C-alpha positions as CSV (number, residue, x, y, z in Angstrom):
1,M,-91.3,-199.2,-102.0
2,G,-90.4,-197.5,-105.3
3,T,-87.3,-196.1,-107.1
4,S,-88.0,-194.4,-110.4
5,E,-90.3,-191.3,-111.4
6,F,-93.2,-193.7,-112.0
7,A,-93.5,-194.0,-108.2
8,I,-93.6,-190.3,-107.3
9,P,-97.4,-189.8,-108.1
10,A,-98.4,-192.6,-105.9
11,L,-96.3,-191.3,-102.9
12,K,-97.5,-187.8,-103.4
13,E,-101.2,-188.9,-103.5
14,L,-100.8,-191.0,-100.2
15,I,-99.3,-187.9,-98.5
16,A,-102.0,-185.6,-99.9
17,H,-104.8,-187.9,-98.6
18,D,-103.2,-188.2,-95.0
19,F,-102.1,-191.7,-95.2
20,E,-99.4,-192.3,-92.7
21,V,-96.2,-193.2,-94.7
22,I,-94.0,-194.6,-92.0
23,A,-91.1,-195.3,-94.5
24,V,-89.9,-195.2,-98.0
25,V,-87.8,-198.0,-99.2
26,T,-85.7,-197.5,-102.5
27,Q,-82.7,-198.5,-104.3
28,P,-79.1,-197.3,-103.1
29,D,-77.8,-194.1,-104.7
30,R,-76.0,-195.0,-108.0
31,H,-73.4,-193.2,-110.1
32,S,-74.9,-191.8,-113.3
33,G,-74.3,-189.3,-116.0
34,R,-71.0,-188.6,-117.8
35,G,-69.4,-187.4,-114.6
36,K,-70.4,-190.6,-112.9
37,K,-71.8,-188.5,-110.0
38,L,-73.5,-190.2,-107.2
39,S,-77.3,-189.6,-107.6
40,P,-80.2,-190.6,-105.4
41,P,-83.2,-192.4,-106.8
42,P,-86.1,-189.9,-107.9
43,I,-88.4,-191.1,-105.1
44,K,-85.8,-190.5,-102.5
45,Q,-85.8,-186.8,-103.3
46,I,-89.4,-186.6,-102.9
47,A,-89.3,-188.6,-99.5
48,T,-86.5,-186.3,-98.3
49,E,-88.6,-183.2,-99.3
50,Y,-91.5,-184.5,-96.9
51,K,-89.1,-185.6,-94.2
52,L,-89.9,-189.2,-94.5
53,K,-87.7,-192.1,-93.2
54,V,-85.8,-193.7,-96.1
55,F,-84.2,-197.0,-96.3
56,Q,-81.9,-198.0,-99.3
57,P,-81.0,-201.8,-98.9
58,E,-78.7,-203.2,-101.6
59,K,-80.8,-206.4,-101.4
60,V,-84.2,-206.3,-99.7
61,R,-84.1,-210.0,-99.1
62,K,-81.4,-209.9,-96.5
63,S,-82.4,-211.0,-93.1
64,E,-81.2,-207.8,-91.5
65,F,-83.6,-205.7,-93.6
66,V,-86.5,-208.1,-93.4
67,E,-86.1,-207.7,-89.6
68,T,-86.1,-203.9,-89.9
69,L,-89.5,-204.1,-92.0
70,K,-91.0,-206.3,-89.2
71,Q,-90.1,-203.8,-86.6
72,L,-91.8,-201.0,-88.7
73,S,-94.9,-203.2,-88.5
74,P,-96.7,-201.7,-91.6
75,D,-100.4,-202.4,-92.3
76,V,-99.8,-202.5,-96.1
77,I,-96.8,-202.1,-98.3
78,V,-97.2,-200.4,-101.6
79,V,-94.8,-201.2,-104.5
80,A,-94.3,-199.0,-107.6
81,A,-91.3,-199.6,-109.9
82,F,-89.1,-200.7,-107.0
83,G,-86.7,-202.8,-109.0
84,Q,-86.3,-205.8,-106.8
85,L,-88.3,-208.9,-106.4
86,L,-89.6,-209.2,-102.8
87,P,-89.2,-212.6,-101.0
88,Q,-92.1,-214.3,-99.2
89,T,-90.5,-213.2,-95.9
90,V,-91.4,-209.6,-96.9
91,L,-94.7,-210.5,-98.4
92,D,-95.8,-212.1,-95.3
93,I,-95.2,-208.9,-93.0
94,P,-98.1,-206.5,-93.6
95,P,-101.7,-208.1,-92.7
96,C,-103.3,-206.0,-95.6
97,G,-100.9,-207.5,-98.2
98,V,-98.4,-205.9,-100.6
99,I,-100.1,-203.9,-103.3
100,N,-98.3,-203.3,-106.6
101,L,-98.9,-200.8,-109.3
102,H,-98.1,-202.4,-112.8
103,P,-98.4,-200.5,-115.9
104,S,-100.2,-203.1,-118.1
105,L,-103.3,-205.0,-118.5
106,L,-102.2,-208.1,-116.6
107,P,-101.5,-210.9,-117.4
108,K,-100.2,-209.2,-120.6
109,Y,-96.7,-207.7,-120.4
110,R,-95.5,-209.0,-117.0
111,G,-91.8,-207.8,-116.5
112,A,-89.7,-204.7,-116.2
113,A,-90.7,-202.8,-119.3
114,P,-94.5,-203.2,-120.0
115,I,-95.2,-199.7,-121.3
116,Q,-92.3,-200.0,-123.8
117,W,-93.2,-203.4,-125.1
118,A,-97.0,-202.6,-125.5
119,L,-95.9,-199.8,-127.9
120,I,-93.3,-201.9,-129.7
121,K,-95.8,-204.6,-130.3
122,G,-98.3,-202.2,-131.7
123,E,-100.9,-202.5,-128.9
124,T,-103.9,-200.0,-129.3
125,E,-104.8,-200.1,-125.5
126,T,-103.0,-200.5,-122.4
127,G,-103.7,-199.6,-118.7
128,I,-102.8,-200.0,-115.1
129,T,-103.3,-203.0,-112.9
130,L,-103.3,-202.9,-109.1
131,M,-102.4,-206.4,-107.8
132,L,-101.4,-208.3,-104.6
133,L,-97.8,-209.3,-104.9
134,D,-96.9,-212.9,-104.6
135,A,-93.4,-214.5,-105.0
136,G,-93.6,-214.6,-108.7
137,E,-93.0,-211.9,-111.3
138,D,-96.2,-210.0,-111.6
139,T,-98.3,-213.1,-111.1
140,G,-100.3,-212.1,-108.2
141,D,-104.0,-211.6,-107.9
142,I,-105.7,-208.6,-109.5
143,I,-107.4,-206.1,-107.3
144,C,-108.5,-203.7,-110.0
145,M,-107.5,-202.2,-113.4
146,E,-108.2,-199.3,-115.7
147,R,-107.9,-199.4,-119.5
148,I,-106.8,-196.4,-121.7
149,P,-106.4,-196.3,-125.5
150,I,-103.0,-195.9,-126.9
151,E,-103.2,-192.8,-129.2
152,P,-101.1,-192.6,-132.4
153,K,-98.8,-189.8,-130.9
154,D,-98.1,-191.7,-127.7
155,T,-94.7,-192.7,-126.7
156,A,-93.2,-194.6,-123.8
157,E,-92.7,-191.2,-122.0
158,T,-96.2,-190.0,-122.4
159,L,-97.8,-193.3,-121.5
160,H,-95.4,-193.5,-118.4
161,N,-96.7,-190.3,-117.0
162,Q,-100.4,-190.9,-117.8
163,L,-100.3,-194.4,-116.3
164,A,-98.5,-193.3,-113.1
165,N,-101.2,-190.7,-112.4
166,I,-104.1,-193.1,-113.1
167,G,-102.3,-195.7,-110.7
168,A,-101.9,-193.1,-107.9
169,R,-105.6,-192.3,-108.1
170,L,-106.6,-196.0,-108.1
171,L,-104.3,-196.7,-105.2
172,V,-106.1,-194.1,-102.9
173,K,-109.4,-195.5,-103.6
174,V,-108.2,-199.1,-102.8
175,L,-106.6,-198.0,-99.6
176,T,-109.5,-196.1,-98.5
177,D,-111.8,-199.0,-99.0
178,L,-109.3,-201.5,-97.4
179,P,-111.0,-204.0,-94.9
180,Q,-109.6,-203.6,-91.3
181,G,-106.6,-205.8,-91.0
182,Q,-107.3,-207.8,-94.3
183,P,-106.0,-207.5,-97.8
184,P,-108.4,-206.2,-100.5
185,K,-110.5,-208.5,-102.5
186,A,-108.7,-209.8,-105.7
187,I,-109.1,-212.3,-108.5
188,P,-106.5,-214.7,-109.9
189,Q,-104.8,-214.0,-113.2
190,N,-105.4,-216.2,-116.2
191,H,-101.8,-217.4,-116.5
192,A,-102.5,-219.0,-120.0
193,D,-102.7,-215.4,-121.4
194,A,-99.6,-214.2,-119.9
195,T,-96.8,-212.3,-122.1
196,H,-93.5,-211.1,-121.0
197,A,-92.0,-207.6,-121.1
198,P,-88.2,-208.0,-120.4
199,R,-85.9,-205.2,-119.5
200,L,-84.8,-203.2,-122.6
201,T,-81.4,-203.4,-123.9
202,K,-79.6,-201.0,-126.2
203,A,-79.7,-203.6,-128.9
204,V,-83.5,-203.5,-128.9
205,G,-83.3,-199.9,-130.3
206,Q,-81.5,-200.8,-133.6
207,I,-83.7,-200.3,-136.6
208,N,-83.9,-203.0,-139.2
209,W,-85.2,-201.2,-142.3
210,S,-86.5,-204.5,-143.8
211,E,-89.3,-204.3,-141.2
212,S,-92.5,-202.6,-142.2
213,A,-92.8,-198.9,-141.6
214,S,-95.5,-199.4,-138.9
215,T,-93.2,-201.8,-137.0
216,I,-90.3,-199.4,-137.1
217,H,-92.6,-196.5,-136.1
218,N,-93.8,-198.4,-133.1
219,L,-90.2,-199.2,-132.1
220,I,-89.4,-195.5,-132.2
221,R,-92.4,-194.7,-129.9
222,G,-91.7,-197.7,-127.5
223,T,-87.9,-197.0,-127.0
224,A,-88.4,-193.1,-126.6
225,G,-86.3,-191.9,-123.7
226,W,-84.1,-195.0,-123.5
227,P,-82.5,-196.8,-125.3
228,G,-83.9,-194.8,-128.3
229,A,-84.4,-196.1,-131.8
230,Y,-81.3,-195.7,-133.9
231,T,-79.6,-196.4,-137.2
232,F,-76.2,-195.9,-138.8
233,F,-75.6,-193.3,-141.4
234,R,-72.6,-193.0,-143.8
235,E,-71.2,-196.2,-142.3
236,D,-70.4,-195.2,-138.8
237,M,-72.4,-192.3,-137.8
238,L,-75.1,-193.2,-135.2
239,L,-78.4,-191.5,-135.7
240,K,-81.4,-191.6,-133.2
241,I,-84.8,-191.3,-134.6
242,I,-86.9,-189.3,-132.2
243,R,-90.2,-188.8,-134.1
244,S,-91.7,-190.4,-137.2
245,L,-94.8,-191.0,-139.3
246,S,-95.6,-194.3,-140.8
247,H,-96.8,-194.4,-144.6
248,E,-97.1,-198.1,-144.9
249,N,-99.6,-198.1,-147.6
250,E,-98.1,-195.5,-149.7
251,H,-95.4,-196.0,-152.3
252,S,-93.9,-192.8,-153.6
253,L,-90.3,-194.2,-153.9
254,K,-89.5,-195.6,-157.2
255,Q,-89.5,-199.4,-157.2
256,D,-86.6,-200.0,-159.7
257,G,-82.9,-200.0,-159.3
258,P,-81.2,-199.4,-156.0
259,N,-84.3,-197.5,-154.7
260,K,-86.1,-200.6,-153.9
261,L,-83.6,-201.5,-151.0
262,P,-84.8,-200.9,-147.5
263,G,-83.1,-197.9,-145.8
264,T,-83.0,-195.8,-149.0
265,I,-83.5,-192.0,-148.4
266,K,-85.8,-189.8,-150.5
267,I,-85.7,-186.0,-150.0
268,T,-88.7,-184.0,-151.3
269,A,-88.6,-180.4,-152.5
270,E,-89.9,-179.4,-149.0
271,Q,-86.9,-181.0,-147.4
272,Q,-89.0,-183.7,-146.0
273,L,-87.2,-187.1,-145.5
274,F,-88.7,-190.5,-146.3
275,V,-87.0,-193.9,-145.9
276,K,-87.9,-197.0,-147.9
277,T,-88.7,-199.9,-145.5
278,G,-89.7,-203.5,-146.0
279,K,-93.3,-202.3,-146.4
280,G,-94.1,-198.6,-147.1
281,E,-92.1,-195.6,-146.2
282,L,-91.2,-194.0,-142.9
283,Q,-91.2,-190.2,-142.7
284,L,-88.6,-188.9,-140.2
285,L,-89.6,-185.8,-138.3
286,Q,-87.0,-185.3,-135.5
287,V,-83.5,-186.9,-135.3
288,Q,-80.5,-186.7,-133.1
289,P,-77.0,-187.4,-134.5
290,A,-74.4,-188.7,-132.1
291,T,-73.2,-186.0,-129.8
292,K,-75.6,-183.5,-131.1
293,K,-78.9,-182.1,-129.8
294,V,-82.3,-183.2,-131.1
295,M,-83.1,-181.3,-134.5
296,K,-85.9,-181.0,-137.0
297,V,-85.4,-183.3,-140.0
298,Q,-84.9,-180.2,-142.3
299,D,-82.0,-179.0,-140.2
300,F,-80.5,-182.6,-140.5
301,V,-81.0,-182.7,-144.3
302,N,-79.4,-179.3,-144.8
303,G,-76.6,-179.6,-142.2
304,Y,-75.4,-183.0,-143.6
305,Q,-76.3,-182.3,-147.2
306,L,-78.4,-185.4,-147.6
307,K,-78.8,-186.7,-151.3
308,N,-81.5,-188.8,-152.7
309,G,-80.5,-192.5,-152.8
310,E,-78.3,-192.5,-149.8
311,R,-79.0,-195.3,-147.3
312,F,-79.3,-195.9,-143.6
313,S,-77.6,-199.1,-142.5
314,T,-79.9,-202.3,-142.2
315,L,-77.1,-204.3,-140.6
316,I,-77.6,-205.5,-137.0
317,S,-74.5,-204.7,-135.0
318,S,-73.0,-207.3,-132.7
């Protein structure tokens, strides 16, 4: 059971190691893009390529689909970024349990966006956890986990790919060592240490320049891909910030007059762009004005003839 690109490495590894994948369950095709074209989930494209049976229930908890799963009689169900909570009626079907690949160090960051929130919150490590699903949201017993450091240049996109590949490798090991007709050994989570990672909304990406440079830098990294970190320029122009560097302990902007206001722009002789924050400065490296392609900051400075002392908006839109 999977939907997004995160599930693809796990499916490919199962196929490569000759596990019998009797079916792939994913979300229905959805309308996407500017043309609202009906598009299949990424995992469906892979399943079709390997001529696997595909099911796309609108709601997996409906009795008709639960009966379909029972008839398939799977030994184990693997879940990776599926997008629906499984009812107990589904969890009870496979004798070896339902194994979920979750990209965080559980019990931290339970929920829909663990990779993104780990970056936004400034974590220095993350990882992948394989767990036995129960009826809660990422509350099941832990089978195994692997930790990795979060590097300064990591974004939600780079960590997504890295963790998906690690999870696929761990999954093969767990399934290879699976006891006959029994779930793998697992230990309960410490629920007192749990944190939540809710689904991102577009509003999460709006920059508040009164925050510190490192906080804003982490927001840019954590929202990479979608929704993206953004601000407003010259009142109504939306500007996405694609790449940045934090200079939280440096103070090269003058501290008098209007220059002390968060969001104030400074342009260097080398066409570098620094923005005053609530603590330190943020150097912008790549940006994307609305309806334009991603560009180097020097091209943005030249193309829009930025001036020292201009400001990005600090207002939080409704």
